[in-house]
N, C-alpha and C positions, 0 to 999 in steps of 0.2 A: 818667559825667557824677557828676560831686563831691555827696557827700554834703549834703543839703538842715541851716544849722547852724538848731537850738533855738534862741528864742531869749525869752526866760523873761524878760526884761522890757516888749517890745514885745506878748508873747503878753498879758501881766496888762496890760498899757496899755489894749490893745483893749476884753478880756470888761470892764474896770469902764469904761469910757467907755458901748461899745453895755448895759453891763444900766443905766446912768443915765438914755441916752437913751429906751432901753426905757419903762424907770417914767416916764418926763418931768422928770427930776427937774435944778432948774439947778444950776449948781454951786457955788453959796450953798445952795442946802439941802442937799448933801449933806455941803459946807464941816462946815456947820452943826454938824449932827444927828453926828459923824463930833471935831467937835470943834477941828477943823484948820482952818489956813488956805483962802482959796481958792484961792494960788495955791501950797499943796499940792498940793490934788486937780488942777488943772492938771496941775504938773510928775509926776505917777503917771499918768495922763491919757493925757501927751505919750511918754511911757519917762524921760524925761529923771532922773527920779529914784524910787526903787522901795522901800516901805516896810518897817519894820525887824519883826521878829515879832510883837511884840503888837501895831503898829499895823496888819499883816497878820492878823492874829486877831481886832482890832474890825470890819475891810470883810467877813469874811465871815463872821458871824454880824449886819451889819446888809447885807449884801445876799440875805442866807443862799446864796451859795453855795458849792457845795464849791471846794474848790481843783482839782481838774481841771477846772470847768466854766471856774477862771481863767489858769488857765498853762497851757490845750492851743490848740493850733495853731488849733484850728477851736473855736476859742470858741463860740460859738452850738452847735455838729452834734458836738459832741463823744461821743465813743467809749467810754464808763471802761473795756471790750475791751481800747484800743486805748491808755490813756492811758499813759505815761510816772509821773504818781503814784498811781496804784490800783495798789498791793502785792499780789499774787498770793503763794499757797502757794505755799511749794519741795517 
């Protein structure tokens, strides 16, 4: 069985959309709050585009989500002990 491919863009898109829906926020509100066009938020949520570092920091601050929660394949059930984005001492 081949190893599953980690898809950062798809995980981020799913997490952002899930967060927005759970908070019952329309695209228009999120776009206005972050200072982006609605089409930009739609592109992020569909996985067609990915935010740059500065925009990603804005999203993390705005949503209050940890990077682990934004990128984990298990978005809403992220387990930090199993997350590739959690730095562990060596």
